[in-house]
C-alpha positions in Angstrom: 0.0 0.0 0.0 1.3 3.4 -0.9 2.1 5.8 2.0 -0.6 8.3 2.9 0.5 11.9 3.4 -1.8 14.3 5.2 0.1 17.4 4.1 0.8 18.5 0.5 4.4 19.3 1.6 5.0 15.5 2.1 4.6 15.0 -1.7 6.8 15.9 -4.6 6.3 19.4 -6.0 4.4 19.7 -9.3 7.5 21.3 -11.0 10.5 20.5 -8.9 13.3 20.9 -11.5 14.3 24.4 -10.9 17.8 24.7 -12.5 19.6 22.6 -15.0 22.6 24.0 -17.0 25.9 23.4 -18.6 28.1 26.5 -18.4 31.4 27.9 -19.5 31.5 30.3 -16.6 32.3 29.6 -12.9 29.6 27.9 -10.9 27.9 29.2 -7.8 27.1 27.1 -4.8 24.8 29.9 -3.5 22.8 29.9 -6.8 22.2 26.2 -6.7 21.3 26.2 -3.0 18.9 29.1 -3.5 17.3 27.3 -6.4 16.3 24.3 -4.2 14.8 26.4 -1.4 11.3 25.3 -0.4 9.4 25.8 2.8 8.1 22.2 2.7 11.5 20.6 2.8 13.0 19.1 5.9 16.2 18.0 4.1 18.4 19.6 1.4 21.5 17.8 0.2 24.1 19.6 -1.8 27.0 17.9 -3.6 30.0 19.9 -4.9 32.5 18.3 -7.3 35.9 20.1 -7.5 39.0 19.6 -9.6 41.5 17.8 -7.6 45.3 18.0 -8.0 45.8 14.2 -8.7 44.2 11.3 -10.4 45.3 7.7 -10.7 48.5 8.3 -8.8 49.6 11.2 -11.1 49.7 14.9 -10.5 47.1 16.8 -12.6 48.5 19.8 -14.3 45.4 21.0 -16.2 41.9 19.8 -17.0 39.1 20.6 -19.5 35.5 19.5 -19.9 33.6 19.3 -23.1 30.2 18.0 -23.9 27.9 16.7 -26.6 25.2 19.1 -27.8 22.6 16.8 -26.2 24.1 17.0 -22.7 21.5 19.3 -21.2 18.7 17.2 -22.6 20.3 14.1 -21.1 20.7 16.0 -17.8 17.0 16.7 -17.8 16.2 13.0 -18.5 18.3 12.0 -15.5 16.7 14.7 -13.3 13.2 13.6 -14.3 14.0 10.0 -13.4 15.1 11.2 -9.9 12.0 13.2 -9.5 9.9 10.2 -10.5 11.5 8.0 -7.8 11.7 10.4 -4.8 9.3 13.0 -3.4 11.5 15.9 -4.6 10.3 19.4 -3.8 13.2 21.0 -5.7 16.2 19.9 -7.8 19.1 21.8 -9.4 22.3 20.7 -11.3 24.9 22.7 -13.1 28.1 21.4 -14.8 31.1 23.4 -16.0 32.7 23.0 -19.4 35.9 24.5 -20.7 39.4 24.8 -19.0 39.4 24.5 -15.2 42.1 24.8 -12.6 42.7 22.7 -9.5 40.1 23.8 -6.9 37.5 25.0 -9.4 34.0 23.8 -9.1 33.2 21.3 -11.8 29.6 20.3 -10.8 27.1 21.4 -8.2 23.9 19.4 -7.6 21.2 19.8 -4.9 18.0 18.1 -4.0 15.3 19.1 -1.4 12.8 16.6 -0.1 10.4 16.5 2.8 12.9 14.4 4.8 16.7 14.1 5.0 16.9 10.4 4.0 15.1 11.0 0.8 17.2 14.1 0.1 20.4 12.1 0.5 19.3 9.2 -1.7 17.9 11.5 -4.4 21.0 13.6 -4.5 23.3 10.5 -4.7 21.2 9.1 -7.6 21.3 12.5 -9.3 25.1 12.9 -9.2 25.9 9.2 -9.9 23.5 9.1 -12.9 24.8 12.4 -14.2 28.4 11.1 -14.1 27.5 7.9 -15.8 24.9 9.0 -18.4 25.4 12.6 -19.4 27.8 13.0 -22.4 30.5 15.2 -20.7 34.1 14.3 -21.2 37.1 15.2 -19.1 40.6 15.8 -20.7 43.4 15.7 -18.1 47.0 16.7 -18.7 49.4 15.4 -16.1 52.6 17.0 -14.7 54.7 14.4 -16.5 53.3 15.6 -19.9 50.9 12.6 -20.4 47.2 13.1 -20.9 44.0 11.1 -20.9 40.3 11.5 -21.8 37.8 10.3 -19.3 34.3 9.6 -20.6 31.0 10.8 -19.1 32.3 13.3 -16.5 
């Protein structure tokens, strides 16, 4: 039997996808956090992915992201699937493309739900599925001069 909710705030919002974007400009944690604000939420989970100074045992010298023209549409498909599975009140996701430096924000996602457990689970699904399914590629150049492409974020 499906759970019964006495208050509309316990249910998913009618239009919870508030912000989805792929940008060449620096990302803002505040913008994403504000986008998922909702008075009916008891839990908001925010994930911030940053460029680290190493990968696979090698020092990262530089990094760039590029994407397929369908990336934002795929991002929406992933977001819609999260919204269908959890009682999401608000959802936001932005990903950076272009050249980034160590410490730069690469991706920021957030989800607000009536309760914290749902918010954690929904946010985890959102970032994991974005990384695996959205056609965004990372090109890394290492301090020793080698380089590699990493598929789907």
